PALUM-183404 format. One record per residue: x, y, z of N, C-alpha, C in turn; residue number from 1. Coordinates in nm, 3 decimals. Layout:
! residues N
REC    n.c1    n.c2    n.c3   ca.c1   ca.c2   ca.c3    c.c1    c.c2    c.c3 num
REC       X       Y       Z       X       Y       Z       X       Y       Z NUM
...
***
This chain:
! residues 153
REC    n.c1    n.c2    n.c3   ca.c1   ca.c2   ca.c3    c.c1    c.c2    c.c3 num
REC   2.621  -5.361   6.121   2.696  -5.373   6.019   2.624  -5.456   5.928   1
REC   2.533  -5.585   5.952   2.465  -5.618   5.825   2.382  -5.526   5.737   2
REC   2.276  -5.437   5.809   2.212  -5.356   5.749   2.318  -5.268   5.720   3
REC   2.358  -5.189   5.720   2.464  -5.087   5.651   2.484  -5.169   5.514   4
REC   2.554  -5.287   5.499   2.546  -5.296   5.388   2.456  -5.364   5.320   5
REC   2.351  -5.391   5.340   2.235  -5.401   5.241   2.178  -5.291   5.209   6
REC   2.179  -5.168   5.296   2.133  -5.042   5.275   2.186  -4.941   5.139   7
REC   2.331  -5.001   5.167   2.435  -4.965   5.018   2.403  -5.021   4.912   8
REC   2.339  -5.130   4.915   2.301  -5.220   4.796   2.202  -5.197   4.734   9
REC   2.094  -5.139   4.797   1.974  -5.071   4.748   2.001  -4.945   4.710  10
REC   2.070  -4.889   4.776   2.105  -4.718   4.700   2.212  -4.766   4.576  11
REC   2.312  -4.862   4.546   2.402  -4.851   4.461   2.296  -4.917   4.367  12
REC   2.173  -4.969   4.367   2.085  -5.072   4.273   2.018  -5.001   4.146  13
REC   2.129  -5.029   4.045   2.129  -4.937   3.910   1.966  -4.939   3.844  14
REC   1.924  -4.840   3.804   1.813  -4.794   3.756   1.803  -4.786   3.602  15
REC   1.731  -4.875   3.537   1.700  -4.892   3.395   1.588  -4.755   3.338  16
REC   1.649  -4.688   3.256   1.528  -4.614   3.175   1.460  -4.718   3.101  17
REC   1.302  -4.687   3.088   1.200  -4.796   3.043   1.149  -4.881   3.143  18
REC   1.221  -4.921   3.226   1.169  -4.971   3.321   1.075  -4.951   3.449  19
REC   0.976  -5.034   3.463   0.893  -5.019   3.551   0.885  -5.038   3.705  20
REC   0.847  -4.929   3.821   0.903  -4.937   3.951   0.778  -4.891   3.983  21
REC   0.787  -4.949   4.149   0.651  -4.923   4.244   0.726  -4.810   4.366  22
REC   0.680  -4.690   4.337   0.745  -4.604   4.434   0.628  -4.558   4.524  23
REC   0.673  -4.450   4.615   0.560  -4.404   4.727   0.552  -4.226   4.678  24
REC   0.465  -4.174   4.710   0.455  -4.012   4.688   0.500  -3.955   4.816  25
REC   0.611  -3.875   4.790   0.680  -3.808   4.910   0.653  -3.674   4.911  26
REC   0.560  -3.637   4.791   0.577  -3.462   4.800   0.503  -3.463   4.702  27
REC   0.395  -3.331   4.656   0.314  -3.293   4.549   0.356  -3.157   4.585  28
REC   0.347  -3.072   4.418   0.378  -2.940   4.386   0.259  -2.928   4.279  29
REC   0.285  -2.813   4.252   0.142  -2.752   4.119   0.200  -2.788   4.016  30
REC   0.372  -2.835   3.972   0.373  -2.883   3.834   0.416  -3.058   3.861  31
REC   0.351  -3.120   3.961   0.393  -3.251   3.972   0.384  -3.321   4.096  32
REC   0.469  -3.427   4.108   0.485  -3.523   4.249   0.641  -3.572   4.256  33
REC   0.663  -3.573   4.350   0.789  -3.635   4.411   0.738  -3.790   4.452  34
REC   0.821  -3.890   4.389   0.815  -4.041   4.420   0.932  -4.096   4.447  35
REC   0.922  -4.162   4.599   1.068  -4.234   4.630   1.064  -4.316   4.601  36
REC   1.137  -4.410   4.489   1.163  -4.550   4.475   1.206  -4.619   4.541  37
REC   1.338  -4.597   4.592   1.355  -4.683   4.714   1.461  -4.583   4.780  38
REC   1.491  -4.642   4.951   1.532  -4.532   5.023   1.601  -4.442   4.955  39
REC   1.634  -4.319   4.986   1.723  -4.218   4.915   1.752  -4.210   4.763  40
REC   1.627  -4.220   4.705   1.631  -4.233   4.549   1.479  -4.199   4.547  41
REC   1.494  -4.033   4.483   1.363  -3.996   4.430   1.336  -3.934   4.281  42
REC   1.230  -3.956   4.236   1.232  -3.912   4.093   1.136  -3.803   4.084  43
REC   1.084  -3.764   3.977   0.961  -3.638   4.000   0.906  -3.708   3.864  44
REC   0.777  -3.671   3.863   0.677  -3.696   3.773   0.601  -3.565   3.717  45
REC   0.618  -3.526   3.640   0.558  -3.409   3.557   0.428  -3.404   3.590  46
REC   0.352  -3.315   3.547   0.175  -3.267   3.578   0.148  -3.370   3.413  47
REC   0.198  -3.328   3.342   0.185  -3.390   3.216   0.198  -3.547   3.215  48
REC   0.260  -3.577   3.288   0.299  -3.742   3.314   0.202  -3.816   3.382  49
REC   0.113  -3.768   3.453   0.033  -3.816   3.554  -0.080  -3.889   3.531  50
REC  -0.160  -3.834   3.459  -0.285  -3.940   3.335  -0.307  -3.881   3.214  51
REC  -0.347  -3.972   3.141  -0.358  -3.954   3.031  -0.512  -3.867   2.985  52
REC  -0.567  -3.811   3.105  -0.676  -3.676   3.050  -0.633  -3.590   3.162  53
REC  -0.669  -3.469   3.113  -0.597  -3.322   3.184  -0.606  -3.341   3.358  54
REC  -0.484  -3.241   3.388  -0.469  -3.273   3.508  -0.495  -3.131   3.548  55
REC  -0.566  -3.089   3.609  -0.549  -2.941   3.667  -0.464  -2.944   3.790  56
REC  -0.515  -3.031   3.913  -0.448  -2.999   4.023  -0.402  -3.175   4.037  57
REC  -0.306  -3.207   4.077  -0.201  -3.301   4.108  -0.281  -3.349   4.247  58
REC  -0.316  -3.317   4.326  -0.368  -3.353   4.448  -0.519  -3.439   4.416  59
REC  -0.554  -3.360   4.251  -0.664  -3.446   4.257  -0.658  -3.598   4.210  60
REC  -0.503  -3.628   4.172  -0.504  -3.747   4.095  -0.388  -3.867   4.223  61
REC  -0.349  -3.777   4.308  -0.207  -3.852   4.399  -0.216  -3.782   4.536  62
REC  -0.215  -3.893   4.645  -0.192  -3.805   4.753  -0.070  -3.852   4.860  63
REC  -0.040  -3.759   4.944   0.073  -3.803   4.965   0.111  -3.977   5.047  64
REC   0.204  -4.030   5.005   0.224  -4.193   5.111   0.149  -4.267   4.962  65
REC   0.108  -4.240   4.897   0.015  -4.342   4.789   0.119  -4.436   4.722  66
REC   0.085  -4.577   4.709   0.185  -4.632   4.621   0.163  -4.597   4.520  67
REC   0.244  -4.621   4.399   0.210  -4.586   4.254   0.287  -4.633   4.166  68
REC   0.306  -4.701   4.027   0.394  -4.750   3.990   0.449  -4.608   3.839  69
REC   0.543  -4.636   3.820   0.601  -4.554   3.764   0.691  -4.591   3.666  70
REC   0.699  -4.502   3.547   0.799  -4.622   3.481   0.927  -4.464   3.453  71
REC   1.037  -4.516   3.455   1.194  -4.391   3.445   1.205  -4.390   3.308  72
REC   1.140  -4.262   3.272   1.160  -4.218   3.092   1.283  -4.154   3.118  73
REC   1.346  -4.100   3.197   1.493  -3.997   3.173   1.540  -4.031   3.320  74
REC   1.698  -4.025   3.290   1.793  -3.940   3.392   1.882  -3.851   3.347  75
REC   1.848  -3.744   3.390   1.881  -3.663   3.397   2.033  -3.578   3.439  76
REC   2.053  -3.398   3.422   2.214  -3.376   3.491   2.156  -3.425   3.649  77
REC   2.253  -3.411   3.722   2.276  -3.452   3.857   2.165  -3.591   3.915  78
REC   2.172  -3.668   3.835   2.090  -3.824   3.820   1.967  -3.797   3.845  79
REC   1.897  -3.647   3.801   1.768  -3.654   3.830   1.666  -3.719   3.738  80
REC   1.567  -3.832   3.825   1.481  -3.918   3.775   1.380  -3.826   3.704  81
REC   1.310  -3.893   3.550   1.220  -3.826   3.508   1.092  -3.957   3.529  82
REC   0.984  -3.942   3.560   0.910  -4.058   3.581   0.800  -4.022   3.503  83
REC   0.714  -4.139   3.499   0.583  -4.105   3.398   0.502  -4.239   3.494  84
REC   0.370  -4.199   3.527   0.283  -4.271   3.579   0.156  -4.328   3.465  85
REC   0.152  -4.216   3.348   0.038  -4.289   3.264   0.110  -4.348   3.154  86
REC   0.265  -4.380   3.178   0.352  -4.451   3.046   0.336  -4.604   3.141  87
REC   0.355  -4.596   3.240   0.320  -4.730   3.330   0.221  -4.812   3.304  88
REC   0.118  -4.765   3.265   0.010  -4.841   3.275  -0.014  -4.883   3.141  89
REC  -0.049  -5.004   3.118  -0.073  -5.052   2.992  -0.221  -4.926   2.917  90
REC  -0.123  -4.986   2.751  -0.252  -4.848   2.709  -0.367  -4.885   2.673  91
REC  -0.482  -4.820   2.691  -0.578  -4.828   2.678  -0.636  -4.907   2.550  92
REC  -0.779  -4.995   2.601  -0.801  -5.025   2.423  -0.851  -4.942   2.347  93
REC  -0.832  -4.919   2.217  -0.891  -4.838   2.106  -1.072  -4.813   2.197  94
REC  -1.118  -4.688   2.119  -1.256  -4.687   2.154  -1.344  -4.759   2.071  95
REC  -1.452  -4.875   2.081  -1.565  -4.936   1.993  -1.571  -4.851   1.884  96
REC  -1.554  -4.893   1.773  -1.562  -4.859   1.644  -1.750  -4.810   1.623  97
REC  -1.829  -4.693   1.624  -1.941  -4.683   1.563  -2.028  -4.782   1.467  98
REC  -2.099  -4.865   1.473  -2.168  -4.919   1.359  -2.256  -4.841   1.289  99
REC  -2.250  -4.852   1.163  -2.257  -4.810   1.093  -2.395  -4.855   1.024 100
REC  -2.496  -4.754   1.003  -2.638  -4.792   0.965  -2.631  -4.747   0.820 101
REC  -2.697  -4.869   0.733  -2.748  -4.813   0.595  -2.856  -4.754   0.571 102
REC  -2.857  -4.619   0.508  -2.973  -4.583   0.512  -3.083  -4.634   0.443 103
REC  -3.182  -4.617   0.457  -3.314  -4.690   0.415  -3.372  -4.624   0.288 104
REC  -3.407  -4.694   0.167  -3.529  -4.599   0.101  -3.637  -4.541   0.204 105
REC  -3.701  -4.432   0.126  -3.841  -4.393   0.179  -3.929  -4.495   0.154 106
REC  -3.920  -4.590   0.099  -4.059  -4.720   0.098  -3.996  -4.827   0.193 107
REC  -3.909  -4.837   0.192  -3.892  -4.928   0.317  -3.859  -4.827   0.461 108
REC  -3.856  -4.711   0.469  -3.861  -4.707   0.613  -3.992  -4.687   0.640 109
REC  -4.103  -4.640   0.544  -4.253  -4.674   0.570  -4.277  -4.785   0.612 110
REC  -4.228  -4.891   0.536  -4.260  -5.046   0.577  -4.227  -5.089   0.716 111
REC  -4.119  -5.026   0.778  -4.039  -5.075   0.865  -4.158  -5.014   1.006 112
REC  -4.162  -5.053   1.111  -4.226  -5.041   1.212  -4.155  -4.927   1.299 113
REC  -4.205  -4.804   1.266  -4.155  -4.709   1.378  -4.185  -4.690   1.509 114
REC  -4.056  -4.686   1.636  -4.112  -4.675   1.761  -4.191  -4.549   1.760 115
REC  -4.247  -4.537   1.876  -4.346  -4.419   1.913  -4.250  -4.321   1.901 116
REC  -4.137  -4.311   1.939  -4.073  -4.142   1.929  -4.060  -4.127   1.789 117
REC  -4.007  -4.222   1.730  -3.958  -4.197   1.585  -4.126  -4.173   1.484 118
REC  -4.223  -4.202   1.538  -4.369  -4.166   1.474  -4.385  -4.069   1.514 119
REC  -4.355  -3.998   1.628  -4.398  -3.899   1.691  -4.331  -3.764   1.609 120
REC  -4.155  -3.770   1.614  -4.068  -3.694   1.561  -4.153  -3.671   1.400 121
REC  -4.160  -3.784   1.334  -4.242  -3.799   1.198  -4.356  -3.705   1.216 122
REC  -4.422  -3.721   1.271  -4.530  -3.606   1.290  -4.524  -3.494   1.320 123
REC  -4.434  -3.460   1.404  -4.422  -3.317   1.457  -4.358  -3.236   1.335 124
REC  -4.254  -3.319   1.266  -4.167  -3.262   1.148  -4.277  -3.235   1.009 125
REC  -4.350  -3.269   1.009  -4.446  -3.280   0.874  -4.618  -3.162   0.954 126
REC  -4.584  -3.146   1.057  -4.683  -3.048   1.121  -4.603  -2.906   1.117 127
REC  -4.452  -2.925   1.134  -4.390  -2.792   1.111  -4.363  -2.762   0.982 128
REC  -4.346  -2.819   0.902  -4.327  -2.779   0.761  -4.415  -2.743   0.703 129
REC  -4.603  -2.796   0.749  -4.711  -2.714   0.694  -4.692  -2.568   0.766 130
REC  -4.684  -2.576   0.898  -4.676  -2.446   0.955  -4.605  -2.335   0.858 131
REC  -4.484  -2.375   0.864  -4.345  -2.291   0.817  -4.391  -2.214   0.666 132
REC  -4.493  -2.326   0.563  -4.522  -2.306   0.452  -4.650  -2.233   0.435 133
REC  -4.745  -2.210   0.549  -4.853  -2.130   0.553  -4.793  -1.962   0.590 134
REC  -4.697  -1.973   0.658  -4.659  -1.890   0.733  -4.531  -1.806   0.655 135
REC  -4.495  -1.851   0.530  -4.456  -1.794   0.416  -4.535  -1.766   0.319 136
REC  -4.681  -1.800   0.301  -4.770  -1.771   0.186  -4.810  -1.660   0.281 137
REC  -4.846  -1.630   0.396  -4.878  -1.475   0.450  -4.811  -1.397   0.436 138
REC  -4.697  -1.423   0.462  -4.581  -1.310   0.450  -4.558  -1.253   0.343 139
REC  -4.562  -1.340   0.211  -4.545  -1.340   0.141  -4.660  -1.233   0.027 140
REC  -4.805  -1.272   0.065  -4.937  -1.176   0.028  -4.907  -1.034   0.109 141
REC  -4.861  -1.013   0.239  -4.871  -0.878   0.247  -4.769  -0.844   0.209 142
REC  -4.646  -0.850   0.143  -4.565  -0.793   0.091  -4.610  -0.709  -0.066 143
REC  -4.680  -0.783  -0.082  -4.742  -0.744  -0.249  -4.696  -0.796  -0.366 144
REC  -4.625  -0.726  -0.460  -4.563  -0.772  -0.581  -4.418  -0.778  -0.516 145
REC  -4.343  -0.704  -0.438  -4.217  -0.711  -0.400  -4.160  -0.595  -0.461 146
REC  -4.213  -0.518  -0.583  -4.149  -0.385  -0.646  -4.185  -0.264  -0.604 147
REC  -4.078  -0.188  -0.592  -4.186  -0.056  -0.545  -4.182   0.074  -0.643 148
REC  -4.280   0.072  -0.589  -4.367   0.218  -0.713  -4.321   0.338  -0.636 149
REC  -4.276   0.421  -0.718  -4.304   0.564  -0.645  -4.445   0.659  -0.611 150
REC  -4.435   0.734  -0.550  -4.635   0.788  -0.576  -4.576   0.886  -0.655 151
REC  -4.696   0.934  -0.713  -4.717   1.014  -0.831  -4.772   1.145  -0.738 152
REC  -4.744   1.246  -0.826  -4.783   1.380  -0.733  -4.854   1.441  -0.804 153
***
């Protein structure tokens, strides 16, 4: 008789929207997963609430029997519980800001020691520009004056 009373207390335990609970995955579907918070109390985590990244398959992120932390985000009609895994986790730190590099003047750039790759790239760009210039000159000389002169009969 003592077990029944304690079981009633667990079932009647009040759930708070916004609170974080630990539950066990009891079912996986295409659109989400069912999580048992306590015996007889099951809520659903929609696929959009599983992770901060794109979730194509729920089974890629959750397995049957897995314990997960969830946040109770809603209590709908018929006491349907809406849960979120991604909101139960602390927010991710913001990505590090990229270091801004101040552009150097050409004279400073030449004075600075270039690493081998940059030196090679610089030489490649110079030779490419020379080849393109030569190609343009050759193409223009073939075209002639560029004008069209009709034939005399």
